[in-house]
N, C-alpha and C positions, 0 to 999 in steps of 0.2 A: 705178745708178738713172738717171743722166742719159741713158744710152743707151735706157732704157725710154721716157723722155719723148720724145726726138727720133725714135725709131722709130715711135711711136704705139701700142706695145703697152700702154702705161699706160691707154689708153682702155678696155681690157677689165677693168680693175681698179676695184673700188668702194671698197676700204678698204686703207690702208697703215699698218702698225705699225713703228716704228723705235726702236731703242735708240741714242741719240746719245751718243758719247763725246767729251767736250770736253777731257779731260786732255791736256796737251801742245800744244793748239792755241790757247790763250788769248793767246799772244804770237806766233802765226804767222798773219799777215794772209792769206796765200794759202789756208791751210786754212780759216780762218774765212769767207773769201769763198766758197769752194766750198759750205760749209754754208748760208750765206745764199742763194746762187744756187739750191741745191736746193729750199729752202723757197719761194722766189719762183716757181720753175718749176712746182712742185706746185700752187701757187695759180693760176697761169696756165691750167693744164689742168683746173681745177675742184675741186681738193682743198682742204678746209678743216680746220684743226686743231680737233679736238673734245675731245682729252684729253691731259693731260701729268701726269707724276708723277716724282718723284725715285726713282732706283734707289739705295737706300741700302746696297747690299751691300759696297761698298768705302769707305764714309765720304765725308767732304767732300774737295774738291779742295785742292791745295796753293796756293791763292790767298793774297794778302797777309794777309787777315784770317781765313782758313780758315773761311769761311762758306758756300761754294757746293759743291753736289754736282756731280761731273763726269760722271755718268751720268744720262741722262734718257730716260724712256719717252714716246714721242709717237705719237698715233694721228691719222691724217688720213682724212677721209671725203669721197668725191666728191659734191659738191653738184650735183643735177640740175635 
């Protein structure tokens, strides 16, 4: 998706749905940074987060307290 943003092809898109997998990246700063950068860059080109929900198909993540889901559904809509 970063290539879509830099190439400008994302300008032809009105809505983006993502399934975000955070398992394994909670302690990986580089991977977390990529995810944050993607969200920032989507925002810079006009997309706004309009919906999120936990994908509960695999249960909660292996975090310290076992309280977080590691799969997230997110929908972004281009604000015009």
